[in-house]
N, C-alpha and C positions, 0 to 999 in steps of 0.2 A: 339620558337623559333626560335634555332637552325637549326630546321629543313625546318622553313618558310624564316631563309636566303640562303640557301642552293638551296631551289627549285626555291628560287627569280637569283641566279644565273646561273643555267638550263635554265631559259626560258628570259631570258634577251635578252638574242643576235637571239631569233626566231622571225619572226612575229605574231605570234598563238596568237587568242584575250586570254586576261584573266578575270578572274572573280575574285574578291577578296571580301570574305563575311566575317562579325564579326560584332557585339552589336556597335554601336553608340561610337563613342570615341577611339573606336581599334588602329586607327593610317593606313584604309584602305589607303587614298590618297596621304602616304609617301612612303606605300610598291609602288605603279604605279609608283612616282616619282621616285624610288631606282630601279624599273625595267626600265624605260625609260631611265634615268641617263647614265647603264650599256648596253644598247643595241643601236645597228647601226645606229638610231636614232637621237641621245641625241642632234647631230649641229643644229638638226629642230626645236626644242621647242617642248613644253608640252603644249598643252591646254587641260585646265578642266572646263567642266561645271557639272552644279548641277541641274542634272532635277528636284527635286522635290521645286526648287527656282524659276520656270519660269512659268507664269500662262499658259496653255497650250495652248492658241490659239497664244502667243508670240514666245513658243517653237520652233513650225515649221521651222520660220523664222530663229531662232536662232542657231539650226542645221545646215538647208540645203542654208539660205539664201532665198534671194526676188528680182522680178525686180523692177524699177519705175513703180507707179502705180498698183501692184497686190493688193493694201489694200490700204483703206484709210491712207493716214499718210503715203505712204511709197513715196517719195519723188526720192530718190534715190535708184541706185542697193547697194544691201547688200550681201555678200561673206561672208558666213556661217562657222561654224564652222570646217562642215568636209572638206570646200576648202583650211580654214586656214590652218588644218594639213594636207595635201599634203605631203605624206613624209618623216610624225613626227608621234606623238602619241596623242591619243584622250583620255580622259580619261572620261567618261559618271561614275560618282557617284547618288550616289542611281536613277541607273536605273528602281528598280523597281516597281516605281513610276513615270515611262514612260506613257504617254496616248498609248492608244491602237493602237488610227488613225494614229499615227506616227512609228507604231512598226514595220510595214511593209514598211517603208523608208527605216527607218535605216537596215532590212534583205536586201533588194536589195542592197543599199552601200557594205555591207560585202558580198555578194551573185556575184557582178557585176563589186564592183569601178565606181558606176556611180552612178548621181544622177539629178535632175533638180529643179533648185530656184521656190518658192514660184511665182504662176503668170508666168512664162516660158517656153519654149518648147526647148530649148537647151540642147542636154547633156553635163555634168560636169563629166570627170573624175577623183579621186582621191583617192589617194595610202593609206590609213589612215592605222595605228596598233592602234587597238581598247585596251583598258583597262576601265572594267568596276567595278565599286562596288554598294553593297548594304549590309541593316544587315534585308531585307526580308529574309525570306524562299521560294522563287520562284521558290522552286518544287511546292509546296502550293500555290504559283497563278498558275502557272502553270494550278492545277488538279482543278482550284476553274476558269478557262478561263478568269482569270485578266494579263496571261502574257502569249505571244504567246509561243508554245510553238519549235516552229521553228526557232524560235532566240535567244531562250533559251540555244538549243543545237549549235548554232552558238557562242553564248558570252562564253559559259561554255567549252570551250575546253583544257582549266588548269583552275584548282580552288584553290585557297589561302582563309584556313579559318586560320582568327587570334585569335587564342583564346583571352576571355575576362581577364581581370586584375586580377581578385579571383581568376583563373586559375595557373596566375603567381607571385605569392607570392615573390619567391627566386629575383623578379624583380624589387619589389618597392625600394629596397632604392639603387639601380644603378638610376634606374628613378629620384628621387627624388633628390639624388645627384649630376644629371646630371641637372638638374632645378635649383636646390641652386646655382649652381657655373653658368649658364646661366642669371639665374636675376639678382646676383649679378652685373654680369659682363655688362648687359643693363642697371639696372637703377644705379649705380655705389654706387653701397649699398657695404656697410665694408663686407670683407671674412666674411661668415659665414657659420653654420656647424651644423650639427644635431646630436643631442643627441641622443644616445642609445632607452633612452624612447621614443623621437619624433616619431622612427621609428617602435618601436612598437607599437603607437598608429594606424600610415600609414600602418600594417599591419595586424592588425585585423578591416579593415576599408572591407566593401565586393564592393567598386568603381564601382559603377551601369552605373558610367558616363566614367571607365575606364581610359585609361593615358590621356584624356583630362581635364579628374577630376583634377587629381594629377597635373598636370603642372598650374591646377588652385587654386590648394588650394595652392603649395610650389610657387605661386607667391602671394599672400596672405598674407602667414607667411611670406614672406620675408617681404614684404614693410611695415607689422608691428609690426617686432621685435620689443623688445624693448634692446634685448642685443647681443650678435656674436655668442649666442650659443641658436638652436630651442628646445624648448621647449613644450611637452607636451599643455603648457597651451598657447602657440604660433600655436599650428596646430589648424586652426576650426574647425576639427571632434573628439578634444580632450575631454576637461570636459566641456568646453563650454556648447557644440553642443551635450552630453552625458547626461547632466541634463536635458537640452530642448528636449529631444528625444521622440517619440510620446509612448505610452505606450504598452509593448508587441516587442518594438523594442530596442534587448540590444546585447550587443559588449560583446566579449569574459571575456574584467575584469568585465566587469558588473554582468555575469553571474556569474562568481565565487565571487565574492562580498554578490549577491542576492542566490545563497544558501546559503553561510556561514549563514547568517539573517535566511533564513526557519529551518535551520537546530536550530537554535539558540531561535528561537520564534517555534519553534514546531516540538518535536525530534520524531512525529510520520510522519511526512511528509513526501510521496515518492518522494523525492530527484530529479530521472534519468526519471522518466515519466512529472514531470513538467518541468524540462532543454526540454526535448523533444517538449513536449507542446509550448514554447517559442519561442524556435526556430524555432520550422512549422508556428506557426503564424509571424516570424520577415522574414522568405524569402515570405510566402505568399503576409503578405504587401509590400516588395520590388520588387517582380513581379506582381505588381497588379492582384493578381490572378490569373496567370499565372502557372496551376499545372505544366507542362513541365518544364518551366524553375527551378519553384521552387523546383522538382522533381532533376531537374542538380545542382542547388544548395545547396543541401539539401547532394548530391552524394548517392540518392537510386532509384529509379524503382518509374514512375507513378502509380501503382500501389498497391505499400509500401503505398504513399504520401494517395492517396486514402482511403484506409483502415485506417492510422493515424488517418484526416480529422475525418472521420465516430468516431471512438473512443473518442477521444478528445471535439468532439462539436465544430469542428472551420466549422462556418460558415460563407456565403458571410459578410453577414450584420456586422461579427467580424472583419473582416479582412478589409473591407471598413471603420470602424468608428474613 
């Protein structure tokens, strides 16, 4: 994250397009807002739009505006987000979900600084700094013709890659303590504190929802807390969740306990292969069977993962059961 902060500092004062990539919940919009905040456009406003949240037939009007009578229901002229963002910053979230039919028009704005409203003939000039974000692999989208290659290169001038929270375990305590303080102040709750046991529970979770999931977890824990110190039982991912977890999905503490139980019940059991299999199943279930993501989660190569799946007989049916 220190490298991310340094990169943000270097690119903020330029007008270069920035593409922010990373899993959902890693804080891509926060990074976009930080870039805008430290840029020369900070006084002109930050306009954000989620390309995946608006139907395709409405997205063109949302981005480029429309003239009166352009289509049924267009009772007046509408100024689109590109015009609104003149001399400012436009953040296009989930750019990987942008329909191909609109990608060409965005390319024109980036190349010429010009656009036409839907149903209009006039050329509108706009000077926009574009920041995009996606949790998709756009290189793959380009290779499968689902995203324009020329637009990709225009947007991918500077790439900011945000790591998932499971690769930033040392940040979990800092983030959790910050969220506890903020929630306590916003909800007018007594000043709460995380116990060391609660911190270990948080650090032992894989956080598929990343920082967003951690924030929601802390908020829920603070609201439901029965004392001024948050214990593992107060954390939704603690004891209660572990008891209800699907078979084969185990946390670090559970794995140790399970090893001890196996050693006591069967002194001939091969503990390390058993543990290796359990965590492989856990990773595959957590990533919905995605071998590339599972291999990263386990810290091994995809080829090693494939051999392990074959050796332990881990099938698709076992993963989705």
